[in-house]
Backbone bond lengths (Angstrom), bond angles and torsions (degrees), N, CA, C in turn:
res aa  C-N    CA-C-N  psi(-1)  N-CA   C-N-CA  omega(-1)  CA-C   N-CA-C  phi
1 A - - - 1.450 - - 1.521 109.31 -
2 V 1.298 115.21 133.46 1.452 121.11 178.17 1.515 110.02 -77.93
3 E 1.316 115.68 -45.66 1.465 121.00 -179.60 1.517 108.67 -158.03
4 S 1.313 116.50 147.96 1.462 121.90 179.02 1.513 109.66 -119.84
5 A 1.318 115.15 147.34 1.464 121.74 173.23 1.515 107.21 -138.22
6 Y 1.314 116.62 142.92 1.456 122.42 -177.05 1.513 109.90 -122.65
7 A 1.330 116.25 145.33 1.456 120.86 177.24 1.520 109.03 -155.63
8 V 1.302 115.70 154.81 1.457 121.61 171.04 1.521 106.09 -90.23
9 I 1.334 115.58 126.20 1.461 118.00 -179.72 1.522 110.14 -91.36
10 D 1.328 116.08 155.76 1.456 120.52 178.48 1.532 109.40 -86.12
11 T 1.310 116.64 179.35 1.466 120.56 -176.74 1.527 112.59 -65.86
12 G 1.309 117.71 -16.49 1.461 121.71 175.55 1.519 112.72 -88.15
13 G 1.343 116.24 -0.42 1.454 120.39 179.72 1.511 114.28 85.10
14 N 1.316 117.81 13.78 1.459 121.64 -178.00 1.524 111.03 -97.59
15 G 1.309 115.89 140.61 1.457 121.38 176.94 1.506 109.88 -150.18
16 T 1.303 115.95 155.47 1.461 121.30 176.91 1.519 108.11 -107.55
17 F 1.313 115.96 120.14 1.457 122.78 -178.25 1.521 107.74 -116.04
18 T 1.297 117.02 124.77 1.461 121.54 -176.14 1.524 109.67 -106.42
19 F 1.329 115.08 125.01 1.459 121.69 178.12 1.523 109.09 -111.46
20 S 1.316 116.35 158.76 1.466 119.98 178.35 1.525 110.24 -73.29
21 S 1.299 115.65 163.69 1.467 120.20 179.10 1.529 110.86 -68.04
22 A 1.320 117.51 -15.53 1.469 120.78 -179.55 1.522 112.43 -62.95
23 V 1.324 118.25 -28.48 1.468 120.34 -179.73 1.523 112.60 -94.63
24 S 1.317 117.77 -9.95 1.461 121.49 179.93 1.523 110.05 -60.36
25 G 1.322 115.89 130.42 1.455 121.74 -179.17 1.515 113.54 91.11
26 G 1.335 116.93 -13.75 1.458 120.84 177.79 1.513 111.05 -83.51
27 T 1.311 116.52 160.11 1.456 122.17 -179.55 1.526 108.67 -110.45
28 Y 1.338 115.59 123.50 1.456 121.25 -173.27 1.528 111.12 -142.82
29 Y 1.320 116.03 154.24 1.456 121.10 166.06 1.520 107.18 -79.09
30 L 1.317 116.92 143.49 1.456 121.45 172.88 1.519 107.78 -93.86
31 M 1.324 117.37 140.75 1.456 121.70 177.90 1.518 107.90 -126.09
32 V 1.342 115.47 132.14 1.461 120.43 176.05 1.527 108.88 -118.59
33 S 1.318 114.02 148.48 1.451 120.51 178.94 1.519 108.19 -152.02
34 H 1.304 115.33 149.35 1.464 121.87 175.78 1.515 106.95 -134.89
35 R 1.282 118.57 170.18 1.466 122.83 -168.11 1.523 114.96 -47.88
36 S 1.306 120.27 -39.24 1.464 120.87 -179.13 1.533 112.34 -124.82
37 S 1.308 116.74 14.81 1.469 119.56 -176.24 1.518 111.98 -89.80
38 I 1.320 114.38 162.08 1.458 121.19 170.25 1.525 107.12 -76.79
39 E 1.335 117.13 132.71 1.463 119.69 174.38 1.518 107.89 -55.99
40 T 1.321 116.28 132.52 1.460 120.95 -176.35 1.527 109.18 -130.19
41 Y 1.321 115.82 133.00 1.457 122.73 -176.78 1.522 110.58 -106.88
42 S 1.328 115.92 153.72 1.467 120.60 174.31 1.529 108.63 -63.00
43 S 1.323 115.83 154.20 1.461 120.18 -176.45 1.522 112.46 -65.34
44 N 1.310 116.28 -31.53 1.460 122.10 -179.45 1.520 109.09 -139.88
45 P 1.326 116.87 157.01 1.470 117.74 174.31 1.519 109.69 -68.76
46 M 1.320 116.04 152.27 1.465 119.87 177.16 1.522 109.30 -130.06
47 T 1.322 115.20 150.25 1.452 121.02 177.75 1.509 108.68 -83.93
48 L 1.331 115.92 123.15 1.464 120.72 -177.84 1.516 110.87 -84.88
49 G 1.326 114.78 135.37 1.451 121.92 174.34 1.509 109.27 -120.70
50 S 1.312 117.09 -159.85 1.464 119.98 -179.07 1.526 111.53 -72.34
51 T 1.340 117.47 -30.81 1.463 122.00 176.05 1.526 108.11 -134.57
52 N 1.331 115.99 130.22 1.453 120.63 -177.18 1.512 109.63 -134.78
53 S 1.326 115.42 154.43 1.451 120.75 176.42 1.519 108.19 -140.36
54 Y 1.334 115.40 136.72 1.460 120.40 176.43 1.509 107.05 -147.01
55 N 1.322 116.87 131.30 1.453 121.22 -176.21 1.528 109.80 -117.22
56 F 1.326 116.51 106.47 1.458 121.28 178.64 1.523 112.32 -74.19
57 T 1.317 118.83 -17.20 1.465 122.00 -167.34 1.522 115.71 -85.88
58 T 1.327 119.03 -9.36 1.467 120.51 -172.16 1.526 114.53 -82.45
59 S 1.340 117.42 -23.28 1.463 120.43 -176.76 1.521 109.19 -164.39
60 D 1.325 116.56 152.56 1.465 118.46 175.57 1.520 110.81 -67.80
61 T 1.314 118.29 -20.14 1.459 120.95 178.69 1.525 112.71 -76.31
62 M 1.322 117.62 -1.67 1.465 120.82 175.60 1.529 110.94 -79.71
63 S 1.342 116.99 -11.16 1.462 120.96 178.15 1.521 110.16 -110.78
64 Y 1.320 115.51 152.17 1.454 121.05 177.71 1.519 108.62 -65.96
65 G 1.287 117.06 128.33 1.453 120.83 177.32 1.518 114.66 131.40
66 P 1.279 121.45 -66.76 1.467 131.08 -6.55 1.532 111.89 -70.77
67 N 1.333 115.68 159.37 1.458 120.67 -174.25 1.528 110.89 -145.36
68 M 1.334 116.28 60.10 1.465 121.61 -179.35 1.531 109.27 -131.85
69 K 1.321 115.57 159.16 1.465 123.59 179.95 1.522 109.81 -99.64
70 D 1.326 116.67 129.58 1.474 122.01 174.18 1.530 106.96 -75.66
71 I 1.297 116.90 104.98 1.470 122.45 -170.08 1.530 112.54 -62.68
72 F 1.316 117.94 -46.71 1.462 121.20 -175.90 1.531 113.06 -102.59
73 G 1.333 117.09 -4.93 1.453 120.77 179.98 1.515 114.20 80.59
74 D 1.334 116.56 8.69 1.463 119.01 -178.35 1.530 113.35 -122.78
75 G 1.330 116.75 8.38 1.461 120.89 177.22 1.518 115.34 78.78
76 T 1.345 118.58 10.88 1.467 120.15 -177.32 1.518 113.53 -92.98
77 A 1.336 118.28 -18.48 1.471 120.66 -178.83 1.523 109.32 -151.08
78 W 1.314 115.29 135.74 1.464 121.77 -176.86 1.517 109.15 -123.33
79 G 1.331 115.91 143.63 1.459 120.65 -178.90 1.523 111.39 -139.14
80 L 1.323 114.75 175.01 1.455 121.65 179.21 1.528 110.07 -75.16
81 Y 1.315 116.49 141.83 1.456 119.89 171.14 1.523 108.33 -68.22
82 T 1.316 116.69 146.10 1.448 121.53 180.00 1.520 110.76 -122.82
83 G 1.321 115.77 164.06 1.450 121.42 177.43 1.514 114.18 119.38
84 D 1.339 118.35 -1.25 1.467 121.93 178.47 1.530 107.67 -86.40
85 I 1.341 115.96 90.52 1.466 120.35 -172.97 1.522 113.54 -120.09
86 F 1.334 118.11 1.40 1.458 122.61 -179.64 1.515 110.18 -108.05
87 D 1.322 117.61 135.23 1.451 123.20 178.77 1.522 108.64 -104.95
88 A 1.330 117.68 105.47 1.461 121.89 -176.51 1.525 112.51 -69.87
89 V 1.323 117.69 -22.07 1.462 120.38 179.15 1.527 110.07 -75.44
90 N 1.326 116.32 -45.27 1.458 121.72 177.86 1.523 107.53 -106.75
91 L 1.321 116.20 82.34 1.455 121.56 -172.08 1.516 112.77 -47.94
92 F 1.311 114.31 134.90 1.455 125.14 178.23 1.521 113.25 67.50
93 A 1.324 116.57 14.15 1.459 121.39 171.26 1.525 107.20 -97.08
94 E 1.306 115.84 154.53 1.460 118.89 175.78 1.515 108.35 -84.72
95 G 1.304 116.78 138.51 1.456 121.66 -178.50 1.511 110.17 169.81
96 H 1.323 116.73 -147.38 1.457 121.31 -176.66 1.522 110.53 -124.74
97 D 1.331 115.69 135.12 1.457 119.93 169.62 1.524 111.13 -120.69
98 G 1.343 116.58 2.20 1.458 120.61 174.66 1.510 116.06 92.42
99 A 1.332 117.81 4.98 1.459 119.99 -179.48 1.522 110.09 -147.12
100 V 1.328 115.66 151.76 1.462 121.79 171.41 1.530 105.46 -98.27
101 D 1.335 116.19 111.05 1.460 119.86 -172.50 1.528 111.28 -147.61
102 V 1.324 116.17 -171.16 1.457 121.88 -175.27 1.530 112.20 -61.22
103 F 1.327 117.97 -30.16 1.458 119.93 178.97 1.526 110.98 -66.25
104 D 1.330 116.34 -36.05 1.465 120.57 174.82 1.525 110.08 -67.24
105 Y 1.331 116.05 -39.78 1.463 120.17 179.36 1.528 111.21 -59.03
106 L 1.326 117.28 -42.10 1.469 120.36 -178.41 1.524 111.41 -60.31
107 I 1.330 116.89 -38.92 1.468 120.48 178.74 1.527 110.08 -72.57
108 L 1.347 116.59 -43.29 1.465 120.42 179.27 1.525 110.76 -61.32
109 D 1.331 116.89 -46.54 1.455 120.21 -178.40 1.528 111.75 -60.79
110 A 1.313 117.74 -43.14 1.466 120.85 178.62 1.529 110.97 -62.25
111 S 1.321 116.85 -37.96 1.467 121.55 179.63 1.520 111.10 -69.59
112 I 1.338 116.90 -38.72 1.469 120.84 175.99 1.525 109.28 -64.19
113 Q 1.336 116.82 -47.49 1.463 121.14 -178.77 1.523 111.73 -61.10
114 A 1.341 116.66 -33.58 1.468 121.13 179.59 1.529 111.64 -78.19
115 G 1.330 117.49 -12.94 1.461 120.99 -178.24 1.520 112.83 67.58
116 D 1.336 116.58 35.61 1.462 120.96 -177.10 1.528 111.48 -55.84
117 Q 1.311 115.43 136.06 1.467 123.63 178.63 1.524 108.28 -128.25
118 G 1.326 116.95 135.14 1.465 120.71 178.35 1.512 111.51 121.79
119 Y 1.319 115.67 -156.84 1.462 122.92 -176.12 1.527 108.91 -88.90
120 Y 1.320 116.47 89.93 1.460 123.25 -179.73 1.517 109.74 -118.54
121 I 1.331 116.11 147.07 1.468 120.95 176.47 1.525 110.91 -61.23
122 T 1.330 116.63 -23.45 1.466 121.90 -179.23 1.527 113.15 -84.62
123 D 1.327 117.62 -6.40 1.467 121.32 176.08 1.524 107.84 -82.52
124 L 1.308 116.52 82.48 1.467 121.98 -170.25 1.521 113.60 -69.95
125 N 1.332 118.13 -26.68 1.466 119.30 179.55 1.521 112.67 -98.94
126 G 1.323 118.06 -0.65 1.458 121.66 173.66 1.518 115.92 71.15
127 D 1.340 117.29 23.36 1.466 118.91 -178.46 1.533 113.23 -93.12
128 G 1.333 117.16 3.31 1.457 120.38 177.52 1.513 114.46 88.87
129 A 1.323 118.11 0.57 1.458 122.01 179.16 1.524 108.98 -133.11
130 V 1.323 117.14 134.86 1.461 120.91 175.43 1.526 106.81 -95.88
131 D 1.339 115.24 112.50 1.458 119.43 -171.51 1.525 110.55 -154.58
132 V 1.323 116.44 -169.21 1.452 121.89 -177.17 1.530 112.42 -59.26
133 F 1.315 117.88 -26.68 1.462 119.94 179.49 1.531 111.52 -67.28
134 D 1.326 116.58 -29.55 1.469 120.36 174.38 1.526 110.12 -72.16
135 Y 1.333 116.48 -38.33 1.463 120.35 176.94 1.529 110.52 -62.24
136 L 1.325 117.48 -38.41 1.470 120.97 -179.73 1.526 111.87 -64.41
137 I 1.317 117.64 -26.89 1.471 121.53 174.01 1.528 109.26 -79.00
138 F 1.323 115.93 -40.94 1.455 122.72 -176.32 1.538 113.07 -66.46
139 D 1.323 116.67 -45.95 1.463 121.62 -171.30 1.529 114.30 -54.95
140 P 1.339 120.65 -48.80 1.477 118.35 179.16 1.533 112.39 -62.31
141 N 1.329 117.02 -30.55 1.465 120.11 -179.03 1.527 111.64 -72.07
142 I 1.343 117.32 -39.39 1.463 119.14 176.89 1.533 109.86 -70.30
143 Q 1.325 117.35 -37.98 1.469 121.12 179.15 1.528 111.26 -62.96
144 A 1.334 116.39 -35.49 1.472 121.31 -178.86 1.527 112.36 -83.95
145 G 1.343 117.64 -5.14 1.463 120.38 179.91 1.524 112.67 66.74
146 I 1.318 116.73 38.91 1.467 121.58 -176.68 1.527 109.83 -62.36
147 Q 1.338 115.32 131.69 1.458 121.95 176.43 1.513 109.65 -150.03
148 K 1.321 115.40 163.18 1.461 117.72 -179.09 1.514 110.03 -71.82
149 L 1.315 114.69 145.27 1.461 122.57 176.42 1.515 106.56 -114.74
150 T 1.318 116.86 118.20 1.463 121.90 -173.45 1.518 110.36 -105.93
151 P 1.339 116.85 129.77 1.468 119.14 178.12 1.531 111.10 -67.82
152 P 1.319 116.07 162.37 1.486 119.86 -178.54 1.519 111.90 -64.17
């Protein structure tokens, strides 16, 4: 990574990310990540200026690969795949290893069994409860072998 910027996004998916002037004029892929999502890159590199806009939600072709989830099943809204909750570098820590797999399932299942409530990486739908509804989001992603796709 050349430079990172962090922001809290609003319910419409909008956020303001501020980069230093050192990257202005350079051409880079954008990468987005959220607590349990698969890291997702822009489909193509873009030249950064003082103000930039990029919308990952309009099409699966907005991501490298493409690697986005059709939220409603009708092609009108696209989102990040979720379920990457295991960190293979720091074993048994919560984090990202770039894939939705059995190691993520083990953490999710333990969280469901514990009845975790609140802001947990295992709360895949963001409703404040770790339960079967999170598993229903997780299962299709593990079945499809979802993993991050990294540009060259």
